[in-house]
N, C-alpha and C positions, 0 to 999 in steps of 0.2 A: 646464336651468340658464339663468337669466336673464343678460343681458349684465352687469348690475351684480355678480352673484355671481361670474361668471367674472373680472371685473376685480379684485374683492376677493381671490379665490383666487390670482390671478397676483401680486398685490402681496405677499401673505403668503409665497408661495414665493420671490419675489425677495428679500425681506428675510431669509428663512432662508438662502438661498444666499449672500447677502452676509455673513451672520454666520458661517456654518460653513465656507465655502470657504477663507478664510484660515487658519482653525484646522486644517483638514485638511492644507493645504499645509505649515504650520509643523510639524504632527505628523509628516508624512512626512519632513521634513528633520531630525527628531530633537529638536525642541523639546518640552519638558515643563514643567509647573508643579510646582515644588519647594515643598511645603508645610512642610518642615522643613530648610531650608538651615542651614549652620553659623552664618551671620550672624543667624539668628533671624527674618528677614523672608521672606514668601512672594515668590518670584520665578520668572520664566521663564528656563529654562536649557536648554542643549543636552546631550544624553546622550552617554555614552561606552560602552565595552564591555570585556570581558575575554576574552583568547584563551589557551587552554591546550593544550599538546601533552604527552601522557603515554604512558609505557610502563609496564605493558602497555595494550592497547586495551580499549574498552568498560568504562571506569570511571565511577563516579558522581561528579557534581560538586554540592556543596552550597554554597549562598550564604546566609550568616547563618543556618545551621542548617536550611535548606529545600532539598530536592532540586530542582535546577534542570534538569539534563539529563545525558546520557551522552556520552562521547567517541565519535566515529564508528568504524566497524569497519575502514575502510581506512587511515586516517592517524593514528588515536588522538588527534584534535584536537577542540576544541569552541570555538565563538564565542558568547558571551552578549552580546546587544546591548540597546540602550535602557535603560542603567543610569544613574540619576541620579549626578552627581558626589559621591562620598564614599568612605570606606573600607569595604571588604567583607571579611568573614571567609570565606575560601575553604577548603573541605575536599575533598580528592580521596580517594575511598574505593573499595575493592574487597575483597570477602570473601577472607580469608586473607592479606591484605597489610597492611603498616603504612600508616597514614593520613598523607598529606602535608597540611599546613595552613599558611596564611599570611594575614595581612591585607594586601590590596593596595588602593591608592588609584586610583579611577577619576576622571579629569579630563574636562572638557568637550571633546568632539570628539576624544578620544584613546582608544586601546585599550591597557589594561594587559596585558602579556604575561608568560607563564611557559612557555617552550617546551622546557625540559629536565627535566621532572619524571619521576622514576623511582620506582615503588612496588616495595618489596622484600618477599619472602615472610616472614610472621611465623614460620613454622616451617620453615626451610630444611632440605632433606634432605641429610645428610652420610653418606657411606659410607667405610669403612676401606679405604684403598688398600694400606697395608703396616703390618705389626706389627714390634715389636722394632727400632725405628729410633732412632738417636742424633742424626742430622742428615741434611739433604737439600739438593741443589743442582739448580736447574732449568737446563737447557741453553739456550743463546742462541736456538735455534729454537723453544723452548717445547713441543717434542714429546717430550722425554725428561727423565728425572730420575735423578740419581745419589743413592743412599741409602747411608748408613754404618750398618752393623749391628754389634752388639757382637762383639768378638772379636779383631781388628776385620776387617771385609770390606766391599768396595764392590760394590754391585749396580746394574744399569741397568734402569730401568722405561721401557717404551714406553707413553706416555700415551694413544696411539691404540688400541693392541691390548691394553693391560694385561698385557703379557708381561714377566716379570722374567728377567734373565740375569746371570751372574756376571762380574765384571770382574777383581778382584784382592783378595787378602787379605794379612794380616800376614806370612805365611810366604814370600810371593813376593819379599820385599825382602832376605832373607838377612841381616837386621840384628838385633842383640840389643836387645830391649825397644823395638822400633820403634813409634812413635806418629804418627798423622796430625796435622800442625799446621795445614795449610791445603790447600785444593783450589780450583782456579780454571780455568774453561774458557778456552781460548786465544781471543784476539780475532781472530787470523788464520785459525784452523782450528777450527770449532765441534765437530769430532770428536776434538779433542785436549785432554787435561786436564793441567795442571801440578800436581804434588804436592810438598809440602814435608814431609819426614819427619824426625822427631827420634829419634835413637838414642843413649841415654845423653847424652853431652855434645857430640855432633856433629850437624850438619845435613846432610841429603842431599836432592837434588832429582831428580825423575823426570818423564818425560812418559808419558802413557798414551793410546794411540790406541784409541778405543772402537768404531770401525767395522770392525775386523779380527776374524776368528774364528780362534783366540782373540784377545782384545785384546793389543796389543803394549806391553810395559813397557820403557822405556829410561832409563838414568841420564842426567841432564842436567847441564850445567855450572852452577855457582852463579850467581845474578844478579850483574851487575857492581856492585861496591861504589861508593858515592857518592864523588865526588872532593872535594877540599878546596874547589874552587870551587863556590859556591852558584848555582843557576839552576833556574828552573821554566819549562817551555814548555807551551803548549796550542794546539791548532789549532782553528779555527772558521771556517766559511764560506770555506774555501780560504786563509785567512790564518793566519800563525803568530804567536802572542803569547808574549812572553818577559819574565820578571822576573829581572833580574840580581842579583848579590850586593851591589849598592849600593842595591837597592830601586827601581830604575828600570824602568818598564814600557815594552816596545816592541811595536809592531805591524809585523812585518817589520823594515825599517830605520828606521821612524818612531818617534821617542821620544814617548810619550804623556804622561809625567809631568813636571811642573815641580818638584814637591816629592817627593823619593824617600821610599819607605816604610821606616821603621826596622826593618831585619832583625835578629833576635835569633839568637844561636847556640843549637844544640841545641833547636830549635823546629821543629815540623812546619808546612809551608806547602803550599798547593795553590791552583791557579787554576781558576776555573769561568767559562766564557764562554757567554753567552746573547744572543739578539737584543737589542741596545741596552743590555746590562748586562754588566759585568765584576766578578767577585767574587774576593777573596783571603781564604782561610781561614788563620788563624793559631791553631793548636791548636783551641780551641772558640770563638774570636772570628771573626766574619765582617765583612769590610770591603768596601764598594762603591766602585768607581772613579767619581769625579765628573768628567765631561768639562769642566765649566765651571772648576772649581778645579784640574783636572788633577792630582788627588791622590786617595788612598784615604781614605774616611771610614768610621768605625765604623757598622755597620748592625745587627748582632744579636749577642747574647751567649749562650753555651751551645749553639751550633749542633751538631746531630747529623747531619741529613740535608738534602740538596737534591735535589728530584725534579721534573722538568718534566712538564707535562700532555701527553697524547697529541697535542693540536693544537699543542704547542710555544709556546703563547701565555701560559701561566701557570706559575708556579714555586711549589711547596710547600716550606716549610722548617720545621724543628721543633727544639725543645729537649727537655729531659727532661719538661716538663709542658705545653708550648704547641705549637700547630701553626698556621702562618700561610700565606696565599696572596698572592703578589706577581704583579701583572699586568705581563707583559713587553711586551705590545702593547695598543693601544687596543681596547676592546670597545664596539661600536656598538649591539648589541642589548641590551634591558633584562635586568638592570640595567647601565647603561652605566658603563664604567670608563676611566680614562686610564692610559697606560703609567706605571708607578711606583706606582699605587694598591695598597694592601695591606689585607687584612682578617684579623682573628683568627677562626679557625675554632673552636677549642676550647682551653680551659684545664682540665686534668684533674689532680686531686690524686693519683691513683694512677699518674700518669706515662703517657708514650707510648713504647711499645717499638719499634714500626715502623709504617709506613703505605705505602699504594700508591694511585695514581690508578685508580679503576674505569673512568672515562671522563674527559672533560675538564671535567665538572661535579660529580663525586662522588669522595670520598676514603673509603678503608677503613683503619681503624687498630685496633691492639689496646692496651688499657689494663687492666692487671691481668689478670683472667680474662675480661674482656668484649671482644668484637669489635664495633666501632661503625662505622656508615656515616654520613657527613656530607655534606650538599650545600655548595656554595660561594656560594649566593644568600643574601646577608645581609639582604635586605629584610625588615623586621619582626622575623624571627627565623631562625636557621639550624636547619633540621630535622636532628636527630641521633637515630639509633635504635640501640638495643642489639640488634644483629643475631643474635649467638650468644654462648655462654659455654663456655669450655674451661679446663682447668687448665693454667696456665703456657703459653699458646699461642705458637707462632711461626708467622707467617702469610706466605703468598706468593700474589700475584695473578697468574694466567696470562691475559694479555690476548688470547691466541690463541683459547682455548676458552671464555673468560669464566667460569672456575672458580676458586674459592678453595681453596688447600691449607693445611692446618693441621697442625703437629706438636705433639702433646700426649700426655704420658705414654707415650712410645715408639711411638705410633701416628700414621700420616699419614692425615688425613681429607681427603676432597675433596667439595666442594659440587656441587650441580647447577649448570647454566649459569644465571647470574644475569641475563642479558639475552636 
């Protein structure tokens, strides 16, 4: 090769290097040419990504209808990089499971996250735990269940061994026309049950110790009747809160209210204390204490239930047809929330009978004959699935073994472990 040819070749290579080196550097730093930006003009932009964490593992992730990748085997997560800033339709699929889908927006130099995705089986396996059951109560340790059979008699089910044992029946009370009015596990002793029995026009109270062989039944003194003086107390975080008969709220000796709450006679009241929030329930009206005005303000009408999430950072509350979630503390991971933010999870025409937290990101509820599972991530849409169908179901979630118990048509059904 002549010297002139070598010079020309060197010049060409130098020009190519000067042209492509910056492009390669910009490409490695995430810069791309966006030919279809929202503004309509071609522009150079930096890419973002999407990070997903899913249970179960090894699920398929589709982006705008195209299979992109699978979550890894060890952590159930996946990171999709080098995405142009825009909204993407994400679908998380696995054979035999309900699909999770949502439109998430990717922004420049940011990663959109959804780290609490759970896929639930489309055809969950339910087995019959007990037949001929009128009602059931789960023990505080979630390892045992008391069931009421017709007749009436109470039986104890060990949920770990599936062994049933006799507790007590109607004849043990030596009362005419005895009927069980209420059953409650003792807060101080989980092996002791309080029973309220109706016999014609009288009420009788008993304690039943279930860890004895045979179980020990003793008559108990009636609960103390309420005095004429009104007063509600509730302990939280080592502090005692008290609402007196004038409607003044106290924390220990400190008076919190400037404006007393108007107390009504022959009305049911209860206090519920949570981190940063104090609620007063008056019949089916819920009031929230405002520390700035130092008074109770109306918060929700038709309240039925208040249930905190397992992480104690969220509160679910419901009426006959709606279920909401209130954030008790700030949430810093996506979707970010401030303490006091609230979201409507569902509004159902057939009503909401009961609900439970499956974990801190999912709720299970029954509406009519359907049992539904709903996430609390309201970005784009809330994924709600019809998980199962039973006739007139009563549900109970056992967070110890992660199983759902359903009473329907006199049978108690139990699901497989959902996590």
